[in-house]
MILO-376937 format. One record per residue (C-alpha): residue in one letter; x, y, z; residue number from 1. Coordinates in steps of 0.25 Angstrom, whole numbers, plus 5000, padded with zeros to 4 digits. Each point is the difference from the previous one (the first is absolute). Layout:
N
<residu:A; east:X; north:Y; up:Z; num:NUM>
...
//
This chain:
353
<residu:M; east:4996; north:4833; up:4922; num:1>
<residu:T; east:4986; north:4996; up:4997; num:2>
<residu:D; east:4995; north:4994; up:4986; num:3>
<residu:Q; east:5006; north:5011; up:4990; num:4>
<residu:T; east:4988; north:4998; up:4991; num:5>
<residu:E; east:4990; north:5005; up:5010; num:6>
<residu:A; east:5009; north:5008; up:5010; num:7>
<residu:R; east:5001; north:5015; up:4999; num:8>
<residu:L; east:5011; north:5007; up:5007; num:9>
<residu:V; east:5001; north:5014; up:5006; num:10>
<residu:R; east:5011; north:5007; up:5008; num:11>
<residu:S; east:4999; north:5000; up:5015; num:12>
<residu:P; east:4993; north:5012; up:5006; num:13>
<residu:D; east:5007; north:5011; up:5006; num:14>
<residu:L; east:5014; north:4998; up:4993; num:15>
<residu:R; east:5010; north:5011; up:5002; num:16>
<residu:I; east:5010; north:5001; up:4989; num:17>
<residu:R; east:5013; north:5008; up:5004; num:18>
<residu:P; east:5012; north:5003; up:4992; num:19>
<residu:R; east:5014; north:4994; up:5005; num:20>
<residu:G; east:5011; north:5003; up:4990; num:21>
<residu:T; east:4997; north:4993; up:4987; num:22>
<residu:T; east:4989; north:4991; up:5006; num:23>
<residu:F; east:4987; north:5002; up:5008; num:24>
<residu:V; east:4996; north:4995; up:5014; num:25>
<residu:V; east:4986; north:4994; up:5001; num:26>
<residu:D; east:4994; north:4998; up:5013; num:27>
<residu:S; east:4986; north:5000; up:5006; num:28>
<residu:P; east:4994; north:4998; up:5014; num:29>
<residu:R; east:4995; north:4986; up:4995; num:30>
<residu:L; east:5014; north:4995; up:4997; num:31>
<residu:T; east:5010; north:4995; up:5010; num:32>
<residu:T; east:5012; north:5005; up:4992; num:33>
<residu:A; east:5003; north:5011; up:4989; num:34>
<residu:Y; east:5005; north:4996; up:4986; num:35>
<residu:E; east:5009; north:5006; up:4990; num:36>
<residu:V; east:4993; north:5001; up:4987; num:37>
<residu:H; east:5004; north:5005; up:4986; num:38>
<residu:G; east:4998; north:4999; up:4985; num:39>
<residu:A; east:4990; north:4990; up:4997; num:40>
<residu:G; east:4996; north:4999; up:5015; num:41>
<residu:L; east:4995; north:5014; up:4999; num:42>
<residu:D; east:4993; north:4997; up:4987; num:43>
<residu:V; east:4992; north:4989; up:5007; num:44>
<residu:L; east:4996; north:5009; up:5012; num:45>
<residu:R; east:4995; north:5011; up:4990; num:46>
<residu:L; east:4993; north:4990; up:4991; num:47>
<residu:T; east:4993; north:4994; up:5012; num:48>
<residu:A; east:4993; north:5013; up:5005; num:49>
<residu:E; east:4987; north:4993; up:4995; num:50>
<residu:P; east:4998; north:4985; up:5000; num:51>
<residu:V; east:5006; north:4992; up:4989; num:52>
<residu:S; east:5002; north:4985; up:4997; num:53>
<residu:P; east:5014; north:4995; up:5001; num:54>
<residu:E; east:5000; north:4995; up:4986; num:55>
<residu:V; east:4997; north:5014; up:4995; num:56>
<residu:L; east:5010; north:5006; up:5009; num:57>
<residu:V; east:5011; north:4991; up:4995; num:58>
<residu:D; east:4997; north:5003; up:4986; num:59>
<residu:W; east:5001; north:5015; up:5003; num:60>
<residu:L; east:5014; north:4999; up:5006; num:61>
<residu:D; east:5012; north:5003; up:4991; num:62>
<residu:L; east:5006; north:4987; up:5004; num:63>
<residu:D; east:5000; north:4985; up:4995; num:64>
<residu:R; east:4988; north:4993; up:5006; num:65>
<residu:D; east:5008; north:4991; up:5010; num:66>
<residu:T; east:5007; north:5012; up:5006; num:67>
<residu:A; east:4987; north:5008; up:5001; num:68>
<residu:A; east:4993; north:4988; up:5006; num:69>
<residu:R; east:5011; north:4998; up:5010; num:70>
<residu:L; east:5000; north:5015; up:5004; num:71>
<residu:V; east:4984; north:5000; up:5001; num:72>
<residu:G; east:5001; north:4988; up:5009; num:73>
<residu:S; east:5011; north:5005; up:5009; num:74>
<residu:M; east:4992; north:5013; up:5002; num:75>
<residu:V; east:4987; north:4992; up:5004; num:76>
<residu:R; east:5008; north:4992; up:5010; num:77>
<residu:S; east:5006; north:5013; up:5006; num:78>
<residu:G; east:4986; north:5006; up:5002; num:79>
<residu:L; east:5003; north:5011; up:4990; num:80>
<residu:L; east:4989; north:4994; up:4991; num:81>
<residu:I; east:4987; north:4994; up:5006; num:82>
<residu:D; east:4988; north:4993; up:4994; num:83>
<residu:A; east:4990; north:5011; up:4996; num:84>
<residu:T; east:4988; north:4993; up:5007; num:85>
<residu:E; east:5008; north:5002; up:5013; num:86>
<residu:S; east:5001; north:5015; up:5000; num:87>
<residu:V; east:5000; north:5010; up:4989; num:88>
<residu:A; east:5012; north:5010; up:5001; num:89>
<residu:P; east:4997; north:5015; up:5000; num:90>
<residu:A; east:5006; north:5006; up:4988; num:91>
<residu:S; east:5012; north:5008; up:5003; num:92>
<residu:P; east:4999; north:5015; up:4995; num:93>
<residu:F; east:5014; north:4999; up:4994; num:94>
<residu:D; east:4993; north:4990; up:4990; num:95>
<residu:V; east:4993; north:5013; up:4995; num:96>
<residu:W; east:5010; north:5011; up:5003; num:97>
<residu:G; east:5013; north:4992; up:4996; num:98>
<residu:Q; east:5011; north:4993; up:5006; num:99>
<residu:A; east:5009; north:5012; up:4999; num:100>
<residu:V; east:4991; north:5007; up:5010; num:101>
<residu:G; east:5000; north:4988; up:5009; num:102>
<residu:V; east:5015; north:5000; up:5000; num:103>
<residu:A; east:5000; north:5015; up:5004; num:104>
<residu:H; east:4989; north:4997; up:5011; num:105>
<residu:W; east:5007; north:4989; up:5007; num:106>
<residu:E; east:5014; north:5007; up:4999; num:107>
<residu:G; east:4994; north:5011; up:5008; num:108>
<residu:E; east:4992; north:4991; up:5009; num:109>
<residu:R; east:5012; north:4992; up:5005; num:110>
<residu:T; east:5010; north:5012; up:5001; num:111>
<residu:A; east:5001; north:5008; up:5013; num:112>
<residu:Y; east:5004; north:5015; up:5001; num:113>
<residu:A; east:5011; north:4996; up:5010; num:114>
<residu:A; east:5002; north:4987; up:5007; num:115>
<residu:N; east:5007; north:5005; up:5012; num:116>
<residu:E; east:5006; north:5012; up:5007; num:117>
<residu:A; east:5014; north:4998; up:4993; num:118>
<residu:D; east:4993; north:4998; up:4986; num:119>
<residu:E; east:4992; north:5013; up:5003; num:120>
<residu:N; east:5013; north:5008; up:5003; num:121>
<residu:T; east:5006; north:4994; up:4987; num:122>
<residu:V; east:4988; north:5004; up:4992; num:123>
<residu:K; east:5000; north:5014; up:5006; num:124>
<residu:A; east:5014; north:5002; up:4997; num:125>
<residu:K; east:4998; north:4997; up:4985; num:126>
<residu:V; east:4988; north:5009; up:5000; num:127>
<residu:L; east:5008; north:5012; up:5005; num:128>
<residu:S; east:5011; north:4997; up:4991; num:129>
<residu:R; east:4991; north:5004; up:4988; num:130>
<residu:T; east:4996; north:5014; up:4996; num:131>
<residu:R; east:4985; north:5002; up:5004; num:132>
<residu:P; east:4991; north:5004; up:4989; num:133>
<residu:P; east:4992; north:5013; up:5001; num:134>
<residu:M; east:4989; north:5000; up:5010; num:135>
<residu:T; east:4990; north:5006; up:4990; num:136>
<residu:N; east:4996; north:4999; up:4986; num:137>
<residu:R; east:5013; north:5002; up:4991; num:138>
<residu:R; east:4992; north:5011; up:4993; num:139>
<residu:G; east:5000; north:5009; up:5012; num:140>
<residu:D; east:5013; north:5007; up:4996; num:141>
<residu:V; east:4993; north:5006; up:4989; num:142>
<residu:T; east:4995; north:5014; up:5004; num:143>
<residu:G; east:4994; north:5012; up:4993; num:144>
<residu:N; east:4987; north:4995; up:4995; num:145>
<residu:D; east:4994; north:4994; up:5013; num:146>
<residu:V; east:4985; north:5000; up:5002; num:147>
<residu:R; east:4998; north:5004; up:5014; num:148>
<residu:L; east:4990; north:4992; up:5008; num:149>
<residu:T; east:4992; north:5005; up:5012; num:150>
<residu:A; east:5001; north:4994; up:5014; num:151>
<residu:P; east:4990; north:4988; up:5001; num:152>
<residu:E; east:4986; north:5004; up:5005; num:153>
<residu:P; east:4995; north:4992; up:5012; num:154>
<residu:L; east:4992; north:4988; up:4997; num:155>
<residu:V; east:4988; north:5001; up:5009; num:156>
<residu:R; east:4991; north:4988; up:4995; num:157>
<residu:P; east:5000; north:4989; up:5011; num:158>
<residu:L; east:5010; north:4989; up:4997; num:159>
<residu:G; east:4989; north:4989; up:5002; num:160>
<residu:E; east:4991; north:5007; up:4990; num:161>
<residu:V; east:5012; north:5001; up:4990; num:162>
<residu:L; east:5004; north:4985; up:5001; num:163>
<residu:R; east:4985; north:4996; up:4998; num:164>
<residu:S; east:4999; north:5010; up:4988; num:165>
<residu:R; east:5012; north:4996; up:4992; num:166>
<residu:R; east:4997; north:4995; up:4986; num:167>
<residu:T; east:5007; north:4997; up:4987; num:168>
<residu:S; east:4992; north:5009; up:4990; num:169>
<residu:R; east:4999; north:4997; up:4985; num:170>
<residu:F; east:4997; north:5014; up:4995; num:171>
<residu:S; east:4999; north:5004; up:4986; num:172>
<residu:Q; east:4998; north:5015; up:5001; num:173>
<residu:R; east:5012; north:5009; up:5004; num:174>
<residu:R; east:4998; north:5010; up:5012; num:175>
<residu:A; east:5011; north:5009; up:5004; num:176>
<residu:V; east:5008; north:4999; up:5013; num:177>
<residu:S; east:5003; north:5013; up:5007; num:178>
<residu:L; east:5014; north:5004; up:5003; num:179>
<residu:V; east:4996; north:5000; up:5015; num:180>
<residu:D; east:4996; north:4985; up:4999; num:181>
<residu:L; east:5012; north:4997; up:4992; num:182>
<residu:S; east:5009; north:5006; up:5011; num:183>
<residu:T; east:4993; north:4994; up:5011; num:184>
<residu:L; east:5001; north:4986; up:4994; num:185>
<residu:L; east:5015; north:5001; up:4997; num:186>
<residu:G; east:5003; north:5007; up:5013; num:187>
<residu:S; east:4992; north:4991; up:5009; num:188>
<residu:V; east:5005; north:4987; up:4994; num:189>
<residu:F; east:5014; north:5003; up:4995; num:190>
<residu:G; east:5004; north:5012; up:5008; num:191>
<residu:I; east:5011; north:5000; up:5010; num:192>
<residu:I; east:4994; north:5000; up:5014; num:193>
<residu:S; east:5013; north:4999; up:5007; num:194>
<residu:V; east:5015; north:4996; up:4999; num:195>
<residu:R; east:5005; north:4988; up:5007; num:196>
<residu:D; east:5014; north:4998; up:5005; num:197>
<residu:A; east:5004; north:4986; up:4996; num:198>
<residu:G; east:5014; north:5001; up:5007; num:199>
<residu:D; east:5011; north:4995; up:4991; num:200>
<residu:F; east:4990; north:4998; up:4988; num:201>
<residu:G; east:4997; north:5015; up:5000; num:202>
<residu:A; east:4987; north:5007; up:4999; num:203>
<residu:G; east:4987; north:4994; up:4996; num:204>
<residu:Y; east:4986; north:5006; up:4997; num:205>
<residu:L; east:4988; north:4997; up:5007; num:206>
<residu:K; east:4987; north:5000; up:4992; num:207>
<residu:A; east:4985; north:4996; up:5002; num:208>
<residu:Y; east:5003; north:4986; up:4995; num:209>
<residu:P; east:5012; north:4991; up:5005; num:210>
<residu:S; east:5012; north:4997; up:4992; num:211>
<residu:A; east:5012; north:4990; up:5004; num:212>
<residu:G; east:5011; north:5008; up:5006; num:213>
<residu:A; east:4992; north:5013; up:4997; num:214>
<residu:L; east:5007; north:5000; up:4986; num:215>
<residu:H; east:4986; north:5003; up:4993; num:216>
<residu:D; east:5004; north:4994; up:4986; num:217>
<residu:I; east:4986; north:5004; up:4995; num:218>
<residu:D; east:5001; north:5012; up:4991; num:219>
<residu:P; east:4987; north:5006; up:4995; num:220>
<residu:Y; east:4998; north:5005; up:4986; num:221>
<residu:L; east:4988; north:5008; up:4995; num:222>
<residu:V; east:4994; north:5001; up:4986; num:223>
<residu:V; east:4991; north:5012; up:5000; num:224>
<residu:F; east:4988; north:5001; up:4990; num:225>
<residu:D; east:4991; north:5009; up:5007; num:226>
<residu:V; east:5005; north:5007; up:5013; num:227>
<residu:P; east:4997; north:5015; up:4999; num:228>
<residu:G; east:5013; north:5008; up:5003; num:229>
<residu:V; east:5009; north:4988; up:4996; num:230>
<residu:A; east:5003; north:4999; up:4985; num:231>
<residu:P; east:4998; north:4987; up:4994; num:232>
<residu:G; east:5012; north:4991; up:5000; num:233>
<residu:T; east:5008; north:4990; up:5008; num:234>
<residu:Y; east:5006; north:5004; up:5013; num:235>
<residu:A; east:5009; north:4994; up:5011; num:236>
<residu:Y; east:4996; north:5003; up:5015; num:237>
<residu:I; east:5012; north:5005; up:5008; num:238>
<residu:D; east:4997; north:4997; up:5015; num:239>
<residu:S; east:5011; north:5008; up:5005; num:240>
<residu:R; east:4995; north:5013; up:4994; num:241>
<residu:N; east:4985; north:4996; up:4999; num:242>
<residu:C; east:4999; north:5004; up:4985; num:243>
<residu:L; east:4999; north:4994; up:4986; num:244>
<residu:V; east:5011; north:5000; up:4991; num:245>
<residu:P; east:4997; north:4999; up:4985; num:246>
<residu:V; east:5004; north:4987; up:4993; num:247>
<residu:S; east:4993; north:5002; up:4987; num:248>
<residu:D; east:4989; north:5009; up:4994; num:249>
<residu:E; east:4994; north:4988; up:4994; num:250>
<residu:A; east:4987; north:4994; up:5005; num:251>
<residu:D; east:4993; north:4991; up:4990; num:252>
<residu:S; east:4988; north:4994; up:5007; num:253>
<residu:A; east:4998; north:4990; up:4989; num:254>
<residu:E; east:5015; north:4995; up:5001; num:255>
<residu:W; east:4999; north:4999; up:5015; num:256>
<residu:D; east:4987; north:4992; up:4999; num:257>
<residu:R; east:5007; north:4990; up:4990; num:258>
<residu:A; east:5011; north:4999; up:5009; num:259>
<residu:T; east:4991; north:4995; up:5012; num:260>
<residu:A; east:4993; north:4989; up:4992; num:261>
<residu:S; east:4989; north:5010; up:4994; num:262>
<residu:Q; east:4991; north:4999; up:5012; num:263>
<residu:G; east:4994; north:5014; up:4998; num:264>
<residu:P; east:5002; north:5008; up:5013; num:265>
<residu:P; east:5014; north:5003; up:4997; num:266>
<residu:G; east:4996; north:5007; up:4987; num:267>
<residu:A; east:4988; north:5007; up:5006; num:268>
<residu:C; east:5006; north:5006; up:5013; num:269>
<residu:A; east:5005; north:5013; up:5004; num:270>
<residu:M; east:5014; north:4995; up:5004; num:271>
<residu:L; east:5008; north:4988; up:5002; num:272>
<residu:L; east:5008; north:4997; up:5013; num:273>
<residu:V; east:5011; north:4990; up:4996; num:274>
<residu:L; east:5008; north:4993; up:5011; num:275>
<residu:V; east:5014; north:4997; up:4996; num:276>
<residu:S; east:5010; north:4992; up:5009; num:277>
<residu:S; east:5014; north:5006; up:5000; num:278>
<residu:T; east:5006; north:4986; up:5003; num:279>
<residu:E; east:5015; north:5005; up:5002; num:280>
<residu:R; east:4995; north:5008; up:5012; num:281>
<residu:L; east:4995; north:4987; up:5006; num:282>
<residu:A; east:5011; north:4991; up:4995; num:283>
<residu:W; east:5010; north:5009; up:5006; num:284>
<residu:K; east:4997; north:4995; up:5014; num:285>
<residu:Y; east:4992; north:4987; up:4998; num:286>
<residu:R; east:5008; north:4990; up:4992; num:287>
<residu:S; east:4993; north:4987; up:5003; num:288>
<residu:P; east:4990; north:4994; up:4989; num:289>
<residu:R; east:4989; north:5002; up:5010; num:290>
<residu:A; east:5001; north:5015; up:4998; num:291>
<residu:Y; east:4994; north:4998; up:4986; num:292>
<residu:R; east:4987; north:4998; up:5008; num:293>
<residu:D; east:5001; north:5014; up:5006; num:294>
<residu:V; east:4999; north:5007; up:4987; num:295>
<residu:W; east:4986; north:4995; up:4998; num:296>
<residu:Q; east:4996; north:5001; up:5014; num:297>
<residu:H; east:5004; north:5014; up:5001; num:298>
<residu:A; east:4992; north:5003; up:4987; num:299>
<residu:G; east:4988; north:4993; up:5006; num:300>
<residu:H; east:5001; north:5009; up:5013; num:301>
<residu:A; east:5001; north:5013; up:4992; num:302>
<residu:T; east:4989; north:4996; up:4990; num:303>
<residu:Q; east:4990; north:4997; up:5012; num:304>
<residu:C; east:5004; north:5013; up:5007; num:305>
<residu:A; east:4998; north:5008; up:4987; num:306>
<residu:L; east:4986; north:4993; up:4997; num:307>
<residu:L; east:4995; north:5003; up:5014; num:308>
<residu:V; east:5005; north:5015; up:4999; num:309>
<residu:N; east:4992; north:5001; up:4987; num:310>
<residu:T; east:4988; north:4994; up:5006; num:311>
<residu:A; east:5001; north:5010; up:5011; num:312>
<residu:L; east:5001; north:5011; up:4990; num:313>
<residu:G; east:4988; north:4995; up:4992; num:314>
<residu:L; east:5008; north:4997; up:4988; num:315>
<residu:E; east:4998; north:4987; up:4991; num:316>
<residu:S; east:5011; north:4990; up:4999; num:317>
<residu:F; east:5004; north:4989; up:4991; num:318>
<residu:V; east:5012; north:4992; up:5003; num:319>
<residu:T; east:5007; north:4989; up:4991; num:320>
<residu:N; east:5014; north:4993; up:4999; num:321>
<residu:A; east:4996; north:4995; up:4986; num:322>
<residu:I; east:5010; north:5009; up:4994; num:323>
<residu:T; east:5009; north:4998; up:4988; num:324>
<residu:T; east:5013; north:5002; up:5008; num:325>
<residu:P; east:5009; north:5004; up:4988; num:326>
<residu:E; east:4990; north:5010; up:4995; num:327>
<residu:V; east:4997; north:5006; up:5013; num:328>
<residu:S; east:5015; north:5001; up:5003; num:329>
<residu:R; east:5002; north:5007; up:4986; num:330>
<residu:L; east:4989; north:5010; up:5003; num:331>
<residu:L; east:5006; north:5004; up:5013; num:332>
<residu:G; east:5015; north:5000; up:4996; num:333>
<residu:L; east:5004; north:4989; up:5010; num:334>
<residu:T; east:5013; north:4993; up:5002; num:335>
<residu:S; east:5002; north:4985; up:5001; num:336>
<residu:T; east:5000; north:5001; up:5015; num:337>
<residu:E; east:4987; north:5008; up:5001; num:338>
<residu:W; east:4988; north:4990; up:4999; num:339>
<residu:P; east:4986; north:5005; up:4998; num:340>
<residu:T; east:4991; north:4992; up:5009; num:341>
<residu:T; east:4986; north:5006; up:5001; num:342>
<residu:V; east:4991; north:5010; up:4992; num:343>
<residu:I; east:4989; north:5007; up:5007; num:344>
<residu:A; east:4990; north:5008; up:4991; num:345>
<residu:V; east:4994; north:5012; up:5008; num:346>
<residu:N; east:4988; north:5008; up:4996; num:347>
<residu:G; east:4991; north:5011; up:5007; num:348>
<residu:G; east:4988; north:4994; up:5007; num:349>
<residu:P; east:4986; north:5001; up:4994; num:350>
<residu:T; east:4997; north:5013; up:5009; num:351>
<residu:R; east:5014; north:5006; up:4998; num:352>
<residu:S; east:5005; north:5010; up:4990; num:353>
//
């Protein structure tokens, strides 16, 4: 180690930190070996995201000074820490997002869905031994007060024009959305195009956006403020019947704006489209930690598809995932396995009524 009165240490660039049992494995393309790190060693890596003097680093550690100095020295010799003048390590996003997120990320990163054919057969047998959850929103069994939707209208704007025109709008004046446009949005994005035969896994739905195993865990909910022909309130879209099922007659725009970080458009729109992942539908088949990523990937697929349809219809959209999850779950009456992922505020376009 260089003179501790002048040197400043920083962790080596491009370190990967992965969980292994009760410890973590740290490696990097710069290093010739991987190291097991835990406890104070993890603290050292966290504290050296930015350059720091060895003396200060030793003082920060919850160890006696001799032990702390030996730990820092060994991490310098191993290459985990380097002189800051040699290179400045890029900050890890997990310094900001938290180590719990990092653990979830690396657990999924290192886990394959199936290692080989024998493993795949074992996984398949376990999946088929479980009762499959319903293919559609659990509220689909409720009948009697359905709001029937029309078949989606053809989208005639050229795709290239739609892609170039898509914008996030921060509107402040409510403009109604017609029932025809609402029907076209829901039917085009979330409507069932066809039913796929998935062999032993049963049937799967094909829709406008992709979904692992054709399971389509994303359920759309609608909060209506101003859609002529639909009473204000909260609804679930049932894809198998192309209809809305009432969830609640409450639709408080101010409450929804607060639940989405008081950004404005969610409280000024004609309606809210709320995407909810029915996680048990996905977890029934995909048991690997990597499947956690599918939840957010599916939400992204569905969100972009909805935004493009809105653009094609001339509607304004504002999208956010800055949501207060417990509050949104309460407003929609969700269970613990139903996760709200995205809120899209939809408004009539400036030239539309």
